[in-house]
C-alpha positions as CSV (number, residue, x, y, z in Angstrom):
1,M,66.5,98.3,114.4
2,H,69.8,97.7,113.5
3,D,68.9,95.5,110.6
4,D,67.1,98.5,109.3
5,F,70.0,100.8,109.8
6,I,72.2,98.4,108.2
7,D,69.9,98.2,105.0
8,R,69.6,102.0,104.8
9,L,73.6,102.3,104.8
10,A,74.1,99.5,102.3
11,A,71.4,101.5,100.1
12,G,73.7,104.4,100.1
13,D,71.7,106.4,102.2
14,P,73.8,109.7,102.9
15,S,72.0,110.9,106.5
16,T,72.6,107.1,107.6
17,L,76.0,106.9,106.7
18,A,76.7,110.3,108.6
19,R,75.1,108.8,111.8
20,C,77.2,105.6,111.1
21,I,80.3,107.6,111.0
22,T,79.3,109.5,114.1
23,L,78.6,106.2,116.0
24,M,82.4,105.3,114.7
25,E,83.9,108.3,116.2
26,R,82.2,108.2,119.5
27,G,82.9,104.4,120.2
28,G,81.0,102.1,122.4
29,A,79.0,98.9,122.4
30,A,76.2,100.3,119.6
31,A,79.4,101.1,117.5
32,D,81.2,98.1,117.9
33,L,77.9,95.9,117.0
34,I,77.5,98.1,113.9
35,Y,80.8,97.4,112.8
36,R,80.6,93.9,113.2
37,R,77.4,94.1,111.2
38,I,79.2,95.9,108.2
39,C,82.4,94.1,108.2
40,P,81.2,91.6,105.6
41,R,80.2,94.3,103.1
42,V,83.4,96.1,103.1
43,G,86.4,95.6,100.7
44,R,84.9,96.7,97.3
45,A,85.7,100.3,97.5
46,T,89.2,102.0,96.1
47,V,91.0,103.8,99.0
48,I,93.2,106.8,97.6
49,G,95.4,108.5,100.6
50,F,96.2,112.1,99.9
51,T,99.0,113.1,102.2
52,G,101.7,116.1,102.3
53,P,103.1,119.0,104.3
54,P,100.6,122.0,105.0
55,G,99.7,124.3,102.3
56,A,100.8,121.9,99.5
57,G,97.2,122.0,98.0
58,K,96.0,118.7,99.0
59,S,92.2,119.6,99.4
60,T,92.2,121.8,96.2
61,L,93.5,118.7,94.3
62,I,91.2,116.3,95.8
63,D,88.4,118.7,94.6
64,A,90.0,118.6,90.9
65,Y,90.3,114.7,91.3
66,I,86.7,114.4,92.6
67,A,85.5,116.1,89.4
68,A,87.6,113.8,87.4
69,L,86.0,110.7,89.0
70,R,82.3,112.0,88.8
71,T,83.0,112.7,85.0
72,R,83.4,108.9,84.7
73,G,80.2,107.9,86.9
74,H,82.1,106.8,90.0
75,S,80.7,107.7,93.4
76,V,82.9,108.8,96.0
77,A,83.4,109.7,99.7
78,V,86.0,111.7,101.4
79,A,87.2,111.7,104.8
80,A,89.0,114.8,105.2
81,V,91.1,114.8,108.6
82,D,92.0,118.2,110.2
83,P,94.1,118.7,113.2
84,S,92.9,119.3,116.6
85,S,94.4,122.2,118.7
86,P,96.5,120.9,121.8
87,I,95.2,124.1,123.7
88,S,91.6,123.9,123.3
89,G,90.9,120.7,122.0
90,G,88.8,122.1,118.9
91,A,89.4,121.7,115.5
92,V,88.5,124.1,112.3
93,L,87.1,121.7,109.7
94,G,88.0,123.9,106.9
95,D,89.1,121.2,104.1
96,R,85.8,120.7,102.7
97,M,85.3,124.3,102.2
98,R,87.6,123.8,99.1
99,M,85.3,121.0,98.0
100,R,82.1,122.9,98.1
101,R,80.8,122.8,94.5
102,H,80.2,118.9,95.2
103,A,78.2,119.6,98.3
104,E,74.8,119.1,96.2
105,D,76.2,116.1,94.2
106,P,74.5,112.9,95.5
107,G,77.3,111.0,94.2
108,V,79.6,112.6,96.4
109,F,79.9,112.3,100.4
110,I,82.2,114.6,102.2
111,R,82.8,114.0,105.8
112,S,85.2,116.4,107.9
113,V,87.1,114.3,110.8
114,A,89.0,115.8,113.7
115,S,92.5,114.0,114.7
116,H,91.6,114.4,118.3
117,G,95.4,114.5,119.0
118,H,95.9,111.0,117.1
119,L,99.3,110.8,115.8
120,G,100.2,109.6,112.5
121,G,98.1,112.2,110.3
122,L,95.0,110.5,110.6
123,S,92.3,110.0,113.7
124,E,91.8,106.8,115.7
125,S,88.5,106.0,114.3
126,I,89.4,106.3,110.5
127,H,89.7,102.7,109.8
128,R,86.0,102.4,110.8
129,I,85.2,105.4,109.0
130,V,86.3,104.0,105.7
131,D,84.8,100.8,106.3
132,A,81.5,102.5,106.8
133,M,81.9,104.4,103.7
134,D,82.8,101.3,101.9
135,A,79.7,99.5,103.3
136,A,77.7,102.4,101.7
137,G,78.6,101.5,98.3
138,R,81.1,104.3,97.4
139,D,83.4,103.3,94.4
140,F,86.2,105.2,95.7
141,I,86.9,106.6,99.1
142,I,89.5,109.4,99.7
143,I,91.5,110.1,102.5
144,E,93.1,113.6,103.2
145,T,95.5,113.4,105.9
146,V,96.2,116.6,108.3
147,G,99.4,118.5,107.0
148,A,101.8,115.6,107.4
149,G,105.5,115.6,108.6
150,Q,107.9,113.2,107.5
151,S,107.1,110.5,110.0
152,E,103.4,110.8,109.7
153,V,102.7,107.5,107.4
154,E,99.8,106.0,109.0
155,V,97.8,106.5,105.5
156,V,99.9,103.6,103.9
157,E,98.2,101.1,106.4
158,I,94.9,102.0,104.9
159,A,95.1,103.3,101.3
160,D,95.5,101.4,98.2
161,I,97.1,104.2,96.5
162,C,99.2,106.8,98.3
163,V,99.4,110.3,96.9
164,V,102.4,112.5,98.2
165,V,101.6,116.2,97.2
166,N,104.4,118.4,97.2
167,A,104.8,122.2,96.8
168,P,107.7,123.9,95.2
169,N,110.8,125.2,97.0
170,M,110.1,123.2,100.1
171,G,113.8,121.9,100.4
172,D,116.9,121.0,98.7
173,E,118.2,117.5,97.5
174,V,119.2,116.3,100.9
175,Q,115.6,116.7,102.1
176,A,114.1,114.7,99.4
177,M,116.5,111.9,100.1
178,K,115.2,111.6,103.6
179,A,113.6,108.7,104.8
180,G,109.7,108.9,105.6
181,M,106.5,110.2,104.0
182,L,108.2,110.2,100.3
183,E,109.1,106.7,100.7
184,I,105.2,105.6,100.9
185,A,104.3,107.6,97.6
186,D,102.7,105.4,94.9
187,V,102.5,108.9,93.0
188,L,104.6,112.0,93.7
189,V,102.8,115.2,92.8
190,V,104.3,118.6,92.7
191,N,101.5,120.9,93.1
192,K,101.6,124.9,92.2
193,A,103.4,123.9,89.3
194,E,103.1,127.4,87.9
195,L,105.3,128.7,90.8
196,P,109.0,129.4,90.5
197,F,111.2,126.4,91.4
198,A,108.4,123.7,90.5
199,Q,110.5,122.1,88.2
200,R,113.5,122.3,90.4
201,T,111.4,120.2,92.7
202,T,110.4,117.9,90.5
203,K,113.8,117.4,89.2
204,Q,114.7,116.7,92.9
205,L,112.3,114.2,93.2
206,T,113.4,112.6,90.2
207,N,117.1,112.4,91.6
208,M,115.8,110.9,94.8
209,L,113.9,107.9,92.9
210,E,117.3,107.3,90.8
211,L,118.9,106.7,94.0
212,R,116.5,103.9,95.3
213,R,117.3,100.1,94.8
214,Q,113.6,99.4,94.5
215,N,110.4,101.2,93.7
216,R,112.1,103.6,91.2
217,D,109.2,103.9,89.0
218,V,107.1,106.0,91.1
219,P,105.8,108.8,88.5
220,V,106.5,112.6,89.6
221,L,103.9,114.6,88.4
222,E,103.3,118.5,88.1
223,T,99.9,120.1,88.6
224,V,98.1,123.0,89.0
225,A,95.0,122.3,91.2
226,L,93.1,125.7,91.1
227,T,92.9,125.5,87.2
228,E,92.8,121.6,87.0
229,T,96.0,121.8,84.9
230,G,97.6,118.6,84.8
231,T,94.7,116.5,86.8
232,R,92.9,114.9,84.0
233,C,94.4,112.5,81.5
234,T,93.9,112.6,77.6
235,T,91.8,109.6,76.2
236,R,94.8,108.7,74.2
237,S,96.8,108.7,77.2
238,W,94.5,106.7,79.2
239,A,94.2,104.2,76.3
240,A,98.3,103.9,76.0
241,L,98.4,102.8,79.9
242,R,96.3,99.8,79.4
243,P,92.9,98.8,77.6
244,A,90.5,99.3,80.4
245,P,87.9,96.7,81.6
246,A,84.4,96.5,80.5
247,T,83.3,98.5,83.8
248,S,85.5,101.4,83.2
249,A,84.3,104.7,81.4
250,A,86.2,106.1,78.6
251,G,88.9,108.8,79.5
252,A,87.9,112.6,79.4
253,S,90.3,114.8,77.9
254,G,92.2,117.4,79.9
255,A,95.3,119.7,80.1
256,C,98.5,117.9,80.9
257,V,102.0,118.8,82.5
258,G,105.2,117.5,82.0
259,S,106.0,114.6,84.2
260,S,109.4,113.1,85.3
261,P,111.6,110.9,82.9
262,T,111.0,108.0,85.5
263,A,107.3,107.9,84.5
264,P,106.2,106.7,80.9
265,A,105.1,109.4,78.4
266,A,101.5,108.4,79.1
267,S,101.5,109.3,82.8
268,S,102.1,113.0,81.9
269,A,99.0,113.8,83.8
270,I,97.5,112.8,87.1
271,S,95.6,109.5,86.2
272,F,95.2,107.6,89.3
273,A,91.6,107.6,89.0
274,M,91.8,105.7,86.1
275,R,95.0,103.8,87.0
276,A,92.9,102.5,90.1
277,T,90.5,100.5,88.0
278,S,92.9,99.2,85.6
279,W,96.8,98.6,86.7
280,P,99.1,99.2,84.1
281,T,102.0,96.9,83.8
282,W,104.6,99.4,85.4
283,F,102.1,100.5,88.3
284,K,102.5,98.7,91.8
285,P,99.4,96.7,92.4
286,P,97.5,97.4,96.1
287,R,99.9,96.0,98.7
288,R,98.4,96.8,102.2
289,G,95.7,94.3,102.9
290,R,93.3,96.7,104.1
291,S,90.3,94.5,104.5
292,A,92.7,92.0,106.4
293,L,93.8,94.9,108.6
294,M,90.4,96.0,109.5
295,R,88.4,92.7,109.7
296,R,90.7,91.4,112.5
297,P,89.4,91.3,116.0
298,G,89.5,94.2,117.9
299,A,90.5,96.5,114.9
300,R,89.1,100.3,115.2
């Protein structure tokens, strides 16, 4: 039975993946057995974590990002974590509603996950859920955290790339300089860039980076997720970053919004989809050892 289940999971069957995730969330001996069987099959997917405060537009930005990945032929899995009520214990699993245009796309698998009171912005079972998605052969796995605060940075332990999404007018220069979530970013995004004070927020983040002793080359990008402005990179920009490997598809054109002076001109749009498959010289490679973290004995 388990052999057939693993074979169907490895073949990418969405219903089997959904059942596997349910097992991982419930835990127990059956989940442990399945997890041990899928461990040799993980480590191939690129994991991208989106985090940021509530209302910054993470879900809508992810929706646009999925579309960019699909135009390049990549398969995608999304684990969208929603907060559980401290009173009733229930959760409104609503993040995926903003991604519903991908619901009938067989190349996209979206799963809502309740945090069940777990601190850090994720759920206790998220490590195993990500591995199940990886074992199912998805090229990219996107994690959306709950609306996170300054110290909820657990996503950095799992994601190969961390995207921290900000909204305009969320604080002053002192707020931007504080330790925590902003420090884990590989990409800083100012979403809802059409709103007042967006450029001021971009400038504050840019100034914060200039005060660092290291990791000062984090791009600060402006987007309008609802109109997909700034969420795709032009073919010229993609070519300017670095020659793509043979397995990469050519970039698609899209509107771009200005980026911070700390990033090169080619990064004037959110191009994490492409950068994940071909690291530019200025971009930090994955640093977290996700496979080693989750394959150790007793890992969640």
